[in-house]
C-alpha positions as CSV (number, residue, x, y, z in Angstrom):
1,X,133.0,120.5,-19.8
2,X,134.7,117.6,-21.4
3,X,137.5,115.6,-21.8
4,X,139.9,114.0,-19.9
5,X,139.5,114.7,-16.0
6,X,136.7,116.7,-16.8
7,X,133.4,115.2,-14.4
8,X,131.2,113.2,-16.4
9,X,127.5,114.9,-16.3
10,X,124.3,113.1,-14.8
11,X,121.0,114.7,-14.6
12,X,118.4,114.0,-12.4
13,X,114.9,114.5,-13.0
14,X,111.9,114.3,-11.1
15,X,108.1,115.5,-11.6
16,X,108.8,118.9,-10.4
17,X,112.7,119.7,-10.7
18,X,115.7,118.8,-12.3
19,X,119.5,118.9,-11.9
20,X,123.0,118.2,-12.5
21,X,125.2,116.4,-10.9
22,X,129.0,116.7,-11.5
23,X,130.4,112.9,-11.2
24,X,134.7,114.0,-10.7
25,X,135.8,110.6,-12.1
26,X,139.3,111.5,-11.6
27,X,139.0,112.2,-7.8
28,X,137.5,109.4,-7.1
29,X,137.5,106.9,-9.7
30,X,135.8,103.9,-7.6
31,X,133.3,105.7,-6.3
32,X,132.3,107.1,-9.3
33,X,132.8,104.2,-11.5
34,X,129.8,102.6,-9.0
35,X,127.6,105.5,-8.9
36,X,128.0,105.4,-12.8
37,X,127.4,101.4,-13.3
38,X,124.1,102.2,-11.3
39,X,123.4,105.1,-13.4
40,X,123.7,103.0,-16.5
41,X,121.8,99.8,-14.9
42,X,118.7,102.2,-13.9
43,X,119.2,101.0,-10.3
44,X,118.3,104.7,-9.2
45,X,115.3,104.9,-11.6
46,X,112.4,105.8,-8.9
47,X,114.9,106.6,-6.1
48,X,113.6,109.2,-3.8
49,X,115.5,112.3,-2.9
50,X,116.2,114.2,0.6
51,X,117.4,117.6,1.3
52,X,119.0,117.7,4.8
53,X,121.6,120.3,4.7
54,X,119.9,123.8,4.5
55,X,121.3,127.1,5.9
56,X,120.0,126.6,9.6
57,X,121.9,123.3,9.8
58,X,125.2,124.1,8.6
59,X,128.4,125.4,10.9
60,X,128.8,128.9,10.7
61,X,132.5,128.0,10.4
62,X,131.7,126.2,7.2
63,X,133.4,127.9,4.2
64,X,130.8,127.4,1.8
65,X,127.0,127.3,2.1
66,X,124.4,125.1,0.6
67,X,121.6,126.6,-0.5
């Protein structure tokens, strides 16, 4: 996706994985600008990522499940 209103895509890479984050700049302009400025400045380089959501710890009533 690209163009006005489209998310900005940020690739996150580790030694054994990679994934893309879609940063919704139109919906969250202040938060996304802060995050993207940190990405551009390299502030997050070397950071750790922890997964705290799995199928077992999500409410049964939640409409969308993270895996």
